[in-house]
Each structure stands twice: as C-alpha cells, then as structure tokens.
C-alpha positions in Angstrom: 55.5 88.6 -83.5 59.3 88.5 -84.0 60.8 85.7 -86.1 57.8 83.5 -85.3 57.9 84.2 -81.5 55.1 86.0 -79.8 56.5 89.3 -78.4 53.3 90.5 -76.7 49.6 89.9 -76.9 46.6 92.1 -76.0 44.7 95.3 -76.9 46.7 98.5 -77.2 45.4 99.6 -73.8 46.6 96.3 -72.3 50.0 96.6 -73.9 50.4 100.2 -72.6 49.5 99.0 -69.1 52.0 96.1 -69.3 54.8 98.2 -70.8 54.4 101.1 -68.3 56.0 103.5 -70.8 55.6 107.2 -70.1 52.9 109.3 -71.7 54.2 112.4 -73.5 52.4 115.6 -72.5 53.0 118.8 -74.4 51.8 122.0 -72.9 51.7 125.5 -74.3 52.4 127.8 -71.3 52.3 131.5 -71.5 54.5 133.8 -69.5 57.6 131.6 -69.1 61.0 133.2 -69.2 63.8 131.5 -71.2 64.8 128.2 -69.4 62.0 128.6 -66.8 59.8 125.6 -66.0 56.3 125.9 -64.7 56.0 126.3 -60.9 53.3 123.5 -60.7 55.7 121.0 -62.2 56.8 118.4 -59.5 60.5 118.7 -58.6 62.6 116.3 -60.6 59.9 115.6 -63.2 61.5 115.0 -66.7 60.7 118.2 -68.6 62.0 119.6 -71.9 61.5 123.1 -73.3 60.9 122.6 -77.0 60.6 126.3 -78.0 59.4 129.6 -76.5 56.3 128.4 -74.7 56.1 124.6 -75.3 57.0 122.3 -72.4 57.1 118.5 -72.9 56.9 116.1 -70.0 57.3 112.4 -69.9 54.8 111.3 -67.3 54.8 107.9 -65.7 51.4 106.2 -65.8 50.7 106.8 -62.1 51.7 110.5 -62.4 49.8 111.7 -65.5 46.4 112.5 -63.9 48.0 114.4 -61.0 50.2 116.3 -63.5 47.2 117.2 -65.6 45.3 118.4 -62.5 48.3 120.6 -61.5 48.7 121.9 -65.1 45.0 122.9 -65.4 44.5 124.2 -61.9 42.9 127.6 -61.5 45.4 130.3 -62.2 47.6 128.2 -64.5 49.1 129.8 -67.6 48.5 126.6 -69.7 46.9 127.6 -73.0 46.8 124.1 -74.7 47.6 120.5 -74.0 48.4 117.5 -76.2 48.6 114.1 -74.6 50.3 111.3 -76.5 50.3 107.8 -75.0 53.0 105.4 -76.2 52.4 104.5 -79.9 52.1 101.0 -81.2 55.6 101.3 -82.7 57.0 102.4 -79.3 55.3 99.5 -77.6 56.6 97.0 -80.2 60.1 98.3 -79.7 59.8 98.1 -76.0 58.6 94.4 -76.1 61.3 93.5 -78.6 64.0 95.0 -76.4 62.6 93.1 -73.4 63.1 89.8 -75.3 66.8 90.5 -76.1 69.2 88.4 -74.1 72.6 89.6 -73.1 75.5 88.2 -75.1 
C-alpha cells in the first residue's frame, strides 16, 4: 500500500516473479588475478569484484540456474556461494517506482 493505493499483492515468491528483479549471487573464487573474472562467467554478464576473491553477479531470473551450474561445475574454483533473491524492501521500491507517473 502507498497512500491508500494497492501497489502490489501476493506472496513474496509471486512478487519476485512479477518484478523480475535480478538475484544477487556472491561467489568466493580462489585463484583469480586482480581484475580477472571467472572463465565460466557468460560474456557480458553483470559482474563486480568486491575484494580479493569475492565476485558478485546480478543474475536475471531466467539465468540464475544456468549460472549456478556453470559456477559449480567440476573443476571450478568456487569455494562458497551466497544467493540473495530480491528483498521485500527492494520489491516494494520496485513496485512504488512502477506506479510513478512522468510529470
């Protein structure tokens, strides 16, 4: 609700599906040189190096399973993975923004 107007309705899973916001995937990858990205990462995938061995990727809903398969394939140097789907706050902000009208 925003000022008495329904912004969105549904379970958090339904809202995530509707919003189609990216899932944030953080991977601890061993053996990467400074500025290097993992070879299994698809070309053009949005990727950030956070520090030494941490790589953060914003994966579109339809890409996250393939990305996780690539990251965890045999021979991969991934030591740890954290997967963070869009939070309730991010969903709320998304749906509020979608209701804004141009002035």
